[in-house]
VONU-850446 format. One record per residue (C-alpha): residue number from 1; residue in three letters; chain; x, y, z. Coordinates in steps of 0.25 Angstrom, whole numbers, plus 5000, padded with zeros to 4 digits. Layout:
(NUM, 'ALA', 'A', (X, Y, Z)),
...
//
This chain:
(1, 'UNK', 'A', (4963, 4934, 5124)),
(2, 'UNK', 'A', (4967, 4922, 5119)),
(3, 'UNK', 'A', (4971, 4923, 5104)),
(4, 'UNK', 'A', (4964, 4915, 5093)),
(5, 'UNK', 'A', (4971, 4907, 5084)),
(6, 'UNK', 'A', (4966, 4914, 5071)),
(7, 'UNK', 'A', (4972, 4927, 5076)),
(8, 'UNK', 'A', (4985, 4932, 5073)),
(9, 'UNK', 'A', (4996, 4937, 5081)),
(10, 'UNK', 'A', (5001, 4950, 5079)),
(11, 'UNK', 'A', (5013, 4945, 5073)),
(12, 'UNK', 'A', (5008, 4936, 5064)),
(13, 'UNK', 'A', (4998, 4945, 5060)),
(14, 'UNK', 'A', (5007, 4954, 5055)),
(15, 'UNK', 'A', (5016, 4944, 5047)),
(16, 'UNK', 'A', (5003, 4942, 5040)),
(17, 'UNK', 'A', (4998, 4956, 5039)),
(18, 'UNK', 'A', (5013, 4958, 5032)),
(19, 'UNK', 'A', (5014, 4971, 5042)),
(20, 'UNK', 'A', (5021, 4972, 5058)),
(21, 'UNK', 'A', (5017, 4972, 5071)),
(22, 'UNK', 'A', (5023, 4988, 5073)),
(23, 'UNK', 'A', (5010, 4989, 5062)),
(24, 'UNK', 'A', (4999, 4982, 5069)),
(25, 'UNK', 'A', (5002, 4987, 5081)),
(26, 'UNK', 'A', (5002, 5002, 5073)),
(27, 'UNK', 'A', (4989, 4998, 5066)),
(28, 'UNK', 'A', (4981, 4995, 5078)),
(29, 'UNK', 'A', (4987, 5007, 5085)),
(30, 'UNK', 'A', (4980, 5015, 5075)),
(31, 'UNK', 'A', (4966, 5005, 5077)),
(32, 'UNK', 'A', (4970, 5000, 5062)),
(33, 'UNK', 'A', (4970, 4985, 5067)),
(34, 'UNK', 'A', (4965, 4980, 5081)),
(35, 'UNK', 'A', (4971, 4966, 5084)),
(36, 'UNK', 'A', (4959, 4955, 5085)),
(37, 'UNK', 'A', (4962, 4952, 5099)),
(38, 'UNK', 'A', (4974, 4951, 5109)),
(39, 'UNK', 'A', (4981, 4942, 5118)),
(40, 'UNK', 'A', (4982, 4944, 5133)),
(41, 'UNK', 'A', (4995, 4948, 5130)),
(42, 'UNK', 'A', (4992, 4960, 5122)),
(43, 'UNK', 'A', (4996, 4952, 5108)),
(44, 'UNK', 'A', (4987, 4956, 5096)),
(45, 'UNK', 'A', (4980, 4946, 5089)),
(46, 'UNK', 'A', (4975, 4948, 5074)),
(47, 'UNK', 'A', (4964, 4943, 5062)),
(48, 'UNK', 'A', (4970, 4937, 5050)),
(49, 'UNK', 'A', (4959, 4948, 5043)),
(50, 'UNK', 'A', (4966, 4958, 5051)),
(51, 'UNK', 'A', (4977, 4956, 5041)),
(52, 'UNK', 'A', (4966, 4962, 5030)),
(53, 'UNK', 'A', (4965, 4975, 5041)),
(54, 'UNK', 'A', (4981, 4976, 5040)),
(55, 'UNK', 'A', (4981, 4975, 5024)),
(56, 'UNK', 'A', (4970, 4986, 5022)),
(57, 'UNK', 'A', (4978, 4996, 5033)),
(58, 'UNK', 'A', (4990, 4995, 5023)),
(59, 'UNK', 'A', (4981, 4993, 5012)),
(60, 'UNK', 'A', (4975, 5006, 5014)),
(61, 'UNK', 'A', (4987, 5012, 5018)),
(62, 'UNK', 'A', (4993, 5009, 5006)),
(63, 'UNK', 'A', (4982, 5019, 4998)),
(64, 'UNK', 'A', (4987, 5029, 5006)),
(65, 'UNK', 'A', (4977, 5029, 5019)),
(66, 'UNK', 'A', (4983, 5033, 5033)),
(67, 'UNK', 'A', (4981, 5026, 5043)),
(68, 'UNK', 'A', (4970, 5033, 5051)),
(69, 'UNK', 'A', (4962, 5033, 5038)),
(70, 'UNK', 'A', (4964, 5016, 5037)),
(71, 'UNK', 'A', (4959, 5016, 5052)),
(72, 'UNK', 'A', (4946, 5025, 5047)),
(73, 'UNK', 'A', (4943, 5014, 5036)),
(74, 'UNK', 'A', (4946, 5002, 5042)),
(75, 'UNK', 'A', (4941, 5005, 5057)),
(76, 'UNK', 'A', (4927, 4998, 5052)),
(77, 'UNK', 'A', (4929, 4986, 5059)),
(78, 'UNK', 'A', (4931, 4993, 5073)),
(79, 'UNK', 'A', (4918, 5001, 5072)),
(80, 'UNK', 'A', (4905, 4998, 5079)),
(81, 'UNK', 'A', (4894, 5002, 5069)),
(82, 'UNK', 'A', (4883, 4997, 5062)),
(83, 'UNK', 'A', (4884, 4987, 5051)),
(84, 'UNK', 'A', (4881, 4998, 5040)),
(85, 'UNK', 'A', (4891, 5007, 5045)),
(86, 'UNK', 'A', (4902, 4997, 5047)),
(87, 'UNK', 'A', (4900, 4993, 5033)),
(88, 'UNK', 'A', (4900, 5005, 5027)),
(89, 'UNK', 'A', (4912, 5009, 5035)),
(90, 'UNK', 'A', (4920, 4996, 5028)),
(91, 'UNK', 'A', (4915, 5001, 5015)),
(92, 'UNK', 'A', (4920, 5016, 5016)),
(93, 'UNK', 'A', (4934, 5009, 5019)),
(94, 'UNK', 'A', (4934, 5000, 5006)),
(95, 'UNK', 'A', (4927, 5011, 4998)),
(96, 'UNK', 'A', (4940, 5020, 5001)),
(97, 'UNK', 'A', (4950, 5009, 4999)),
(98, 'UNK', 'A', (4945, 5008, 4986)),
(99, 'UNK', 'A', (4945, 5021, 4983)),
(100, 'UNK', 'A', (4960, 5022, 4986)),
(101, 'UNK', 'A', (4963, 5010, 4980)),
(102, 'UNK', 'A', (4956, 5017, 4968)),
(103, 'UNK', 'A', (4967, 5029, 4969)),
(104, 'UNK', 'A', (4979, 5020, 4970)),
(105, 'UNK', 'A', (4975, 5015, 4958)),
(106, 'UNK', 'A', (4972, 5023, 4950)),
(107, 'UNK', 'A', (4987, 5030, 4955)),
(108, 'UNK', 'A', (4993, 5018, 4953)),
(109, 'UNK', 'A', (4987, 5017, 4940)),
(110, 'UNK', 'A', (4992, 5032, 4936)),
(111, 'UNK', 'A', (5006, 5026, 4941)),
(112, 'UNK', 'A', (5005, 5016, 4929)),
(113, 'UNK', 'A', (5001, 5024, 4919)),
(114, 'UNK', 'A', (5014, 5031, 4921)),
(115, 'UNK', 'A', (5022, 5019, 4921)),
(116, 'UNK', 'A', (5015, 5015, 4909)),
(117, 'UNK', 'A', (5019, 5029, 4902)),
(118, 'UNK', 'A', (5033, 5027, 4906)),
(119, 'UNK', 'A', (5033, 5013, 4901)),
(120, 'UNK', 'A', (5030, 5017, 4888)),
(121, 'UNK', 'A', (5039, 5028, 4886)),
(122, 'UNK', 'A', (5051, 5019, 4892)),
(123, 'UNK', 'A', (5046, 5013, 4878)),
(124, 'UNK', 'A', (5049, 5025, 4869)),
(125, 'UNK', 'A', (5062, 5027, 4876)),
(126, 'UNK', 'A', (5069, 5015, 4872)),
(127, 'UNK', 'A', (5070, 5022, 4859)),
(128, 'UNK', 'A', (5076, 5033, 4865)),
(129, 'UNK', 'A', (5092, 5036, 4865)),
(130, 'UNK', 'A', (5090, 5045, 4878)),
(131, 'UNK', 'A', (5095, 5040, 4891)),
(132, 'UNK', 'A', (5089, 5049, 4904)),
(133, 'UNK', 'A', (5101, 5051, 4913)),
(134, 'UNK', 'A', (5104, 5061, 4925)),
(135, 'UNK', 'A', (5109, 5070, 4917)),
(136, 'UNK', 'A', (5100, 5072, 4905)),
(137, 'UNK', 'A', (5088, 5073, 4904)),
(138, 'UNK', 'A', (5085, 5068, 4891)),
(139, 'UNK', 'A', (5073, 5060, 4895)),
(140, 'UNK', 'A', (5064, 5070, 4901)),
(141, 'UNK', 'A', (5057, 5074, 4892)),
(142, 'UNK', 'A', (5059, 5063, 4883)),
(143, 'UNK', 'A', (5070, 5067, 4870)),
(144, 'UNK', 'A', (5060, 5058, 4861)),
(145, 'UNK', 'A', (5047, 5063, 4865)),
(146, 'UNK', 'A', (5050, 5076, 4872)),
(147, 'UNK', 'A', (5039, 5071, 4883)),
(148, 'UNK', 'A', (5041, 5070, 4896)),
(149, 'UNK', 'A', (5044, 5055, 4903)),
(150, 'UNK', 'A', (5032, 5048, 4909)),
(151, 'UNK', 'A', (5033, 5053, 4925)),
(152, 'UNK', 'A', (5037, 5037, 4927)),
(153, 'UNK', 'A', (5048, 5037, 4917)),
(154, 'UNK', 'A', (5054, 5051, 4920)),
(155, 'UNK', 'A', (5055, 5046, 4933)),
(156, 'UNK', 'A', (5062, 5033, 4930)),
(157, 'UNK', 'A', (5071, 5043, 4919)),
(158, 'UNK', 'A', (5077, 5054, 4928)),
//
């Protein structure tokens, strides 16, 4: 098969997708990514839009999904089914991603609150004469207030 000029050789595709050949071959082996075509010599060619698929795989991995679950979610394109079922599977994949993003955002917001607490407390520390050292525990609990330090500050004071 003669490659279409709009298709990208695997090396060019890997560079544009910010990944490597090994990862692309692994994704193909797992059924996550399929080359648009192959040359007579077996060279893989991809569409530019396949970069979006690689990015979605990466995004879903960052959200904590295993590759087998990702394959289930993004396999809609390969399914031979009625249009309504196809669209329902695509919607399910997007809804799952949205749910995972909401969970991640809530976790990040919780981390931001902890950092804000630590920043507030460090402002109070400017007026204190105590200094945490490896051989003392002057700052845990706080010698000024008697309260425990915020988690993120305590982690840095030890």
